[in-house]
Structures are given as C-alpha cells and as structure tokens.
C-alpha positions as a printed Julia matrix, in Angstrom:
180×3 Matrix{Float64}:
  53.89  -22.23    6.47
  51.08  -25.19    5.85
  48.51  -22.35    6.69
  49.88  -20.2     3.87
  50.19  -22.89    1.51
  46.02  -23.47    2.33
  45.57  -19.92    2.57
  46.94  -19.61   -1.15
  44.96  -22.94   -2.5
  42.06  -21.18   -1.57
  42.42  -17.57   -2.8
  43.62  -18.97   -6.18
  40.45  -21.42   -6.4
  38.32  -18.44   -5.51
  40.09  -16.4    -8.07
  39.27  -19.45  -10.96
  35.51  -19.45   -9.33
  36.31  -23.4    -7.93
  34.35  -21.76   -4.69
  31.85  -18.98   -3.8
  33.04  -16.69   -1.16
  29.93  -14.84   -0.46
  27.6   -16.75    1.41
  24.33  -17.84   -0.92
  26.11  -16.64   -4.3
  26.8   -19.5    -6.55
  30.42  -19.8    -7.98
  29.8   -19.26  -12.34
  32.08  -21.71  -14.03
  34.25  -19.46  -16.46
  33.14  -18.48  -20.27
  30.27  -17.45  -22.03
  26.8   -17.59  -19.8
  23.02  -18.07  -20.71
  21.63  -14.32  -21.82
  18.75  -14.26  -18.62
  17.91  -10.92  -19.13
  14.82  -11.26  -21.15
  13.04  -13.57  -18.28
  14.39  -10.58  -15.92
  12.58   -7.88  -17.79
   9.47   -9.44  -18.36
   6.65   -7.49  -16.36
   3.81   -9.38  -14.69
   1.21   -7.52  -15.59
  -3.1    -7.57  -14.31
  -6.39   -6.2   -15.99
  -8.9    -5.68  -13.19
 -12.03   -4.96  -15.65
 -14.8    -3.4   -13.39
 -18.52   -1.89  -13.8
 -16.33    2.06  -14.41
 -13.2     0.6   -16.77
 -10.22   -0.92  -16.44
  -7.14   -0.92  -13.93
  -4.04   -2.15  -14.94
  -1.63   -3.14  -12.83
   2.06   -3.89  -12.98
   3.07   -6.9    -9.91
   5.9    -6.93   -8.13
   6.99  -10.96   -7.82
  10.37   -9.94   -6.9
   8.88   -7.82   -3.7
   6.36  -10.55   -2.83
   6.73  -13.63   -4.62
   3.77  -15.8    -2.58
   1.53  -12.89   -2.73
   1.69  -12.4    -6.56
   1.24  -16.08   -6.84
  -1.68  -16.23   -4.9
  -3.5   -13.79   -6.77
  -2.53  -15.31  -10.02
  -4.13  -18.97   -8.92
  -7.07  -16.71   -7.82
  -7.21  -15.12  -10.59
  -6.9   -18.2   -12.98
  -9.38  -19.57  -10.64
 -12.01  -16.82  -11.54
 -11.95  -16.24   -7.9
 -12.66  -12.37   -8.03
 -14.89  -12.71  -11.19
 -18.24  -10.44  -10.06
 -16.76   -9.87   -6.41
 -17.44   -6.49   -5.24
 -15.6    -3.03   -4.09
 -16.64   -2.9    -0.39
 -14.68   -0.65    0.44
 -14.09    3.22   -0.92
 -12.87    6.18    1.08
 -11.13    9.5    -0.46
  -7.39    7.36    0.1
  -8.5     3.81   -0.97
 -10.13    1.39   -2.81
 -10.6    -2.27   -1.42
 -12.38   -5.77   -2.78
 -12.17   -8.93   -3.44
 -13.91  -10.33   -0.53
 -15.92  -13.5    -1.42
 -18.21  -12.09    1.68
 -18.58   -8.46    0.51
 -18.52   -7.32    3.9
 -14.56   -6.93    4.27
 -14.63  -10.07    6.83
 -14.29  -12.51    4.1
 -10.79  -14.71    2.99
  -8.39  -16.7     4.21
  -4.62  -16.25    5.54
  -1.52  -15.49    4.04
   1.69  -14.79    5.14
   2.36  -11.04    5.08
   5.43   -9.86    2.93
   7.13   -6.97    4.02
   9.56   -4.72    1.73
  11.03   -0.9     1.52
   8.65   -0.62   -1.59
   6.86    2.72   -0.33
   2.75    3.05   -0.83
   2.67    5.65   -3.43
  -0.46    7.0    -5.43
  -1.61    3.69   -7.15
  -0.15    0.84   -5.4
  -1.39   -2.33   -4.49
  -1.68   -3.77   -1.15
  -2.86   -6.99    0.83
  -5.71   -6.17    3.89
  -4.85   -7.63    7.03
  -6.01   -7.8    10.6
  -4.09   -6.49   13.7
  -1.64   -9.02   13.19
   1.22   -7.93   11.08
   2.4   -11.14   10.2
  -0.8   -12.61    8.72
  -2.53  -11.23    5.96
  -5.4   -11.39    4.13
  -5.33  -14.0     1.17
  -7.89  -12.31   -1.19
  -8.82   -8.61    0.06
  -6.76   -6.61   -2.05
  -6.37   -2.56   -1.96
  -5.19    0.19   -4.34
  -4.36    3.39   -2.75
  -5.6     6.75   -4.01
  -3.03    8.94   -3.08
   0.33    8.32   -1.0
   0.25    6.41    1.88
   3.77    6.04    3.32
   1.66    5.33    6.9
   1.28    1.78    5.17
   5.15    1.18    4.38
   6.94   -1.96    5.72
   3.11   -2.14    7.64
   1.55   -4.44    4.92
   2.36   -6.28    2.12
   3.08   -4.16   -1.33
   2.53   -6.31   -4.45
   2.29   -4.14   -7.31
   0.96   -0.72   -8.91
  -1.28    0.54  -11.35
  -0.1     1.61  -14.69
  -3.49    2.67  -16.16
  -6.63    3.39  -15.11
  -6.02    6.06  -11.65
  -9.07    7.4   -13.07
 -11.35    4.41  -12.81
  -9.86    3.98   -9.97
 -11.23    7.21   -8.56
 -14.78    6.6    -9.96
 -14.95    3.22   -7.83
 -17.91    3.51   -5.24
 -19.15    1.11   -2.54
 -20.54   -2.14   -4.68
 -18.88   -1.74   -7.75
 -18.67   -4.9    -9.37
 -14.99   -6.67  -10.66
 -16.24   -7.68  -13.66
 -12.85  -10.34  -14.29
  -9.63   -9.88  -13.74
  -6.99  -11.33  -16.66
  -2.71  -11.69  -15.72
  -0.49  -12.32  -18.04
C-alpha cells in the first residue's frame, strides 16, 4: 500500500512537471516560456575570400561545436589570412595549413556525426588516428564523398561559390575569412 502511494505521488509530480523522468531533460515550469525560436534559427555563416572569388559556407555548430568554435577563433585572429590551398584534386580542395605543405597545424578532437559528405561539404583534415583531427586544415569536397562519412568531422557546407571551389588551384590564396 505504501509503495502504491509513493508511486502515485511520483507520477503526479511528474505530471505537474516537478520531476524530469527523462534523463538529461530538465523539468519546465508550467506557464508561458520564453521564445528561443529566433536563436535556434540563427545561422552561422563564413565567407572565404580567395584569389579566385568568394566561397560562402553555412557552419554546423550543433553538429561539431568545438570545431566550429575553433574555426571561428582562428578566423577572428586572422590565422587564415594569406594562407594557401595546398591540396587540390578532382574531388577536394584543402587549405589552412600554416606551413603550406599539408603537415602544419595542431590537434583537436574529431567530432564524428551522421552528417554525410555531399557536394560542398566542409571537413577537417586528420591523420591516421580517427580521434585526432588537425586544428587548422580544412577541406571542401567537390563531389559526393560518402567514403568520408563518420570518418572525418563535417562542420559545414558551401551555400554559394561552388564555381569558385572548382576554379581553385594549388597555391591559390585564402585572402581572408569572415564569420557572421
């Protein structure tokens, strides 16, 4: 009988929102809630100004928050200004290496997701250890690249300037990058 009363009280409290029965979810007080819809709809965009034109990107802070923040911090500091694209192949362009050789940059934890590498996806270079990515070098795929799915951090996509991506050659400059 006592157990039934306790269970009844817990169920009633859950219905009233006093306890969150779902792990990781906070109970919400009854009544009107603040409207955060505008904040969740706000997009993070970046523009890579190159010697061949501009590439506009939508970044994915909800998919790769640490990677996006690292990229934004480097952009704000001017890190990428006047670096080059050191790797250009039929399927990818890669830049952001402070040494310009494909060997420069530091380390950041890889943030894997279910986001597929489609035409225009923005990813992070890495070495043989899937858990560790390069904190400076980024790449843009010039065609669907599903072999990268769940192997590399995918942190954005080109929203305009794919024609510029396809014009990039080895040695072309990243004049600057801005983030909004």
